[in-house]
Phi, psi and omega in degrees: 000142182228141177263129180281343182282325184217017178059032178284140179239132180284142177267329182237139177268125179276009178093333178270143180287322184241124181211145170283156173239167189248045180259005170097350180279346177076006181279166179251140179273149176223136181276115182292340176292343180281354179097174184290149179283141176278166179302320180302313180298312177302318179292321178290322179296318179296321177296320177293319177297323182292315177299319179293319180298320178294322181290321178299317182294314182294319177296325180289319180296319179292335182277342179291137175262137177269142181288129180296141179289146178304138182280328182226152174288149187244150171230164180259133173230159177265128180245127175269130187236151174269190183290339178274001177085005180286139178282122179267320184198149176232152181229148173300160187297320184291346185260047184292324179298315176298318177300319179293322180291326174298319180297316181299317183291323181286325177293318177295318186286321183265339181087344176269150182280149177231148181236167181242126183226137171285135182224144175271129175230160178295147185274134177286133178240000000 
């Protein structure tokens, strides 16, 4: 048996003249001992292959997962955090200068370092 799609040759005949194989090319096998194929056989085989390809494409498309849309609008705020990563205080995005001065003041007063991070939070509506 020979596959016209990938030149695969079968080692064992399953008794049927035309049978699919599982090497990934999607081709159909044909036994050359059966003689040449007629146009009707070629057309029917091409139609069967097209139908199988369409089914595989539909299954692959159904298996794809779509990314969910964000549920809420988000806004960015500045968060002052200590070394443990705990939020000490947060500021609206336009007030970055005040947030930086808060970081410097807390670092000076406690002796431990503090950092400033932008974080997205749900927007109040």
